[in-house]
N, C-alpha and C positions, 0 to 999 in steps of 0.2 A: 753178278756183282754190280755191273754198270746199271742194270735196271733198279736195283735196290738203292743205289746212290741217287738216281734220278727221282725215285719215289720219295726219298728222304728230303731232297731239295724242294720238291713240290709241297711236301707236308710243312716244311719250314715257311714257305711262302704263304700257305694258307693260314698259318698261325697268326699272321698279321691282319686277318679279316674279322677278328672278333676282339673283345676286351673292352676295358673302360674308356679307351680313347680311339676306337676304331670308327672310321667314317662309313664302314659297311655294316656296323652293328647299330642300326638306326631305330630310334624310338620317338622321333619328332617329325612333323609334316615337312618342314624344310629339308631335313636330312634325308627323308624318303625320296623327295624329288631329286636331290643331288645324287643319291645313290643310283636312281634310274638313269640319270644323265651319264654318270661314270660308266655304268654297265653298257650303255648304248655305245659310247666312244670305244670302250675296250673291245666289244664284239665286232664293231665295224672295222677297227684297226686290225683285229685278228683275221678277219676275212680278207682284208686287203693284203696282209702279209702272206696268207695262205695262197692267194691268187698269184702273187709275185713269185713265191717259191715253186708253184706248179709250172709257171711259164719258164722260170730259170731251169728247172729240172728237165723240161721238154727240150730246151735249147741245148743243154749239155749232153743229152742222150741222143740227139739227132746226129746223124752222120755229117761229118764236116764236108762242106762243098768247096770245091776249088773255085778260084775267082772266075774262071771261064763259065761256070755253070750259073753264076748269078745273072739273072735276066731281068727284064723290065717288070715282069709279073711279080717277082719276088720283092722288087723295090716298092711296087704298089701295095703289096700286102703289108710290108713293114710300115708304110705311111698310114695305112688304115689302122693298124694295131696301135701305133704311137698316138694317133689322133683320138682313138677310142679311150686310151689310157688317160690322156690329158682331160678329155671331157668327163670321164668318170671321176677323176680327182677333183675337178671343179664342182661336180654335183655333190660329192661326199663332203667337201669343205662347206659348201653352202647349206647342205642339210644339217650338219653338226652345228653350224652357226645359228640356224633357225631354232634347233632344239635347245641350244644354250640360252638364247634370248627368251624362249617360251618358259624355260625353267626359272630364269631370273624373275620373270613376271609373276610366276606362281609363288616364289618364296619372299617377294617383297610386300605381300599384302599385310596391312596392319589395320584395316578398317574396323575389324571386330575385336580390337585389343581390349582385354578385360582390365588391364591396368598398365601403368607406365613406371618403369624403374630406371633411374639414372645410375650408370656405372662409370666410374672414373678410374682409369688406370694410373697407378703411381708406382714409383720404384720402391719395393717390388711387391705390391699388394693391390687389392681391388676395393675401392670405396663404393658401397652400394647404398643408394638412397631411394626409398620407396616414396612415390609421389601420391598426393591425394588432392583432388580438385585443382591440379596444376601447381601445387605448392609442396615442398618437402614435408613428409609425414614423420619418418624416423630413419635412422641410419644404422647400417650394420657393415660387415666386412667379409669378403672372400666367400661368402655363402649366399646363394640366391634361392629363396623359396618361391615356387610358382604353383598355381593350381593346375591339376591334370585336365587336359582337354580344353584349355583356354589359351588363347593367344596373348602373350605379354610383349609389349613393345619396350625394347631397351634403347635408351639414349646413351650413346657411347662417347666419352670424352677422355682426354689425356691431360694430366697435370704437368707433365715434364717432357718425355720423349714419345716416339711412336710406339704404341703397343698394338696387339692384335687379339681380339676376343674370339676364342674358338672352343666350342663344345661339340665335338664331332658327331656325337650320337643324336644331337638335337638340331643343329643348324650349321651353316658354313661359316667361314671366317669373315670378320669385319674389323677393319683397322680403327684404332683410336688415335686421332691426329691432334696435336696441340692447336688450340684456337678454332677447332671445327667440331661440330656435333654430327655424328653418324648414327643411323638407326638400324636395328636388327629385330625382326620378329622372331620370338621364341615360343615354341609350343611342344609340350610333351604329351604323348598319347597314352603312356603307361606310367604308373608311379615308380619312383626309384631315385637313386642318387647318380647323377651324371657328372663325370669329371671333365673339367676344361683346363685350358692352358693358354698362357700368352704365347702367340705363335709368331711374334716379331722380336728379334733380338733387341733387348732394351737395357743391357748392362750385365754386370758380372753375376747377378743373381736371377737372370732371366729364366733359367730352368727351374727355379724355386718360386715361380709366380703362377700358381695354380688356383683354380676356383672350383666350387662344387655347385651344381644346380640340383636342388632337391625338389622333385615333383610330388606334391602332396594331394591326397584326395580332398574334396571340398571342405569336409568337416575339419580335418586336421589342419588345412591351410588357414581357415578362419580362426581356429584356436591359436595357431602360431602367430597370426597377424595381431590378434588381440594382446597376446603376451608381449610382443615386441613393441607395441604402442605404449604399453604401460611403463611407468618410471621404475627404476630399480627399487627393490625392497630394502629396508634397513636390515643389516645382518643380525641374525639371532644368536649366533655363537660368539663367545667372548673373544676368541682368537680372530675371527673375521671382523669383529668390531674394532679390535686393535689394528687390524690391517687397513681398515677404512681410514683410520686416523693417520696412519703412515702414508697411505696413498694421497690423501688430501694435503698433508704437510710437506711432502717431497715434490720435486719437479714433475712427477707423473701427471698431476692435475693440470699442468700448464700445456701438456700436449694431448691429453686424452679427455674425453667427456664421459661422465656417468650421469645420465639424467636422474634427477632426484637428489643430487648432491651439488655442492658448490663448484665442482670441476666442470670446466667448459672449454677445454682445449680442442682444437680442430686439426692440429698438425698430424696426429696419429689416428688410428682407428677408434671409433666409438666403442666403449667397453661396457655399455649399459647392461647388455645381456651376454657378455662374452662366455659365461659359464654354460650357456646353452648351445654353443657352437661345437662342431665335431673336431675341428682342427684349429691350429694357430700357425702364424707365420706364413699365411697364404698356402695352406696345405702341406707345410713342411713337417709338422708333428701332430699327432693326435692330442686333443685337448684333455690333459689330465693335470692334476695338481702338481705332479712332478715336472711335467713339461712346462707348465706355467712358471714354476720356480726357476727352472733352468733358463728360460728365456729372459725373465726379469733380471736374473743374476748377471748374465753376460750375453746379451743379444748379438754382439759383434762376433763372438766365437761361433755361434750357431748359424748366423746369416751375415757374413762379413759384408760391410758396405751399406747396410740398411741405415735408415735415418734415426733409429732409436739409440740414444747414448746409454752407457752403463751408469746407473744411479747407485752410488755406494749405499749398501744396506748391511746391517748386522744380520747374523743368522736368524735371530728372533724376529727381526723386521721382515726378512724374506719369507719366513714361514707364515707370518701373519698376513702379508700382502697376497701371497699365493692362496691362502684360505679365503680371503676376501674376493679375489678374482673368481675362484671356484664357486662362490656363493651367488654370483651374479647370474642367476638363471633367467 
């Protein structure tokens, strides 16, 4: 029974080694280097622990000696053992320090960056601005598309409090500090969707401040890039057309921007292509027409404390606006 319990506990521990936010389930160059460093530290510490346990067991099993039997030779042996242990400790710490420094040098490289993306942390979402020739190209929110096999340089800033950008499968953590710009090189070796999270407590909705990094193949990424650069299309359906009129006539347009219309707000996320995103509310809900309607109707119930006020809408207006949001592909 005891063995079964130990095996069960071991299996539970191993379950944390994989999944959408595991630092050991790596798919990016930086994350691979960090994993190697973590495994090195774990194995070295395990060997040190094993050596200490062997020495401890040897001492416990040895017959006790009376004080009269303790001689000068025993004292000398103890001095040698302690000195060797201190020297080994110094060597291990120095070795791990050098390994950590070397890993940091490997993951800081950004000389071959294919593009630059500015990411600004806000309470509680991520403003993502793609740069082109050193100037802003277009803006999106909470989802970052990158090309597979290419290094992307992230410029990290904060609009309010300290946040921390962390996508465990691709790279290590990097803080976003108000008034300061930090950088992080991001690279995905395989296509996929990699979930990230703010890793620094930033307020009551900290746990609901997620992001997704979508690694696309070259063709898909260029197609996505072209779609995002384009302005929004005029709605084709009557209900969506009515929703556009409601959106532009209500306070929505004062906080949000939809390129191709008169709305030019910058307080909230850019909604030009919100209908093409997988989630809303910084990963809180899947993007469906129903979830869009629920968010618009009462954002404070879904995510208390966020900066979006509740805008009074009739049921017809709510259906129309949600149809318009859904049409913004």
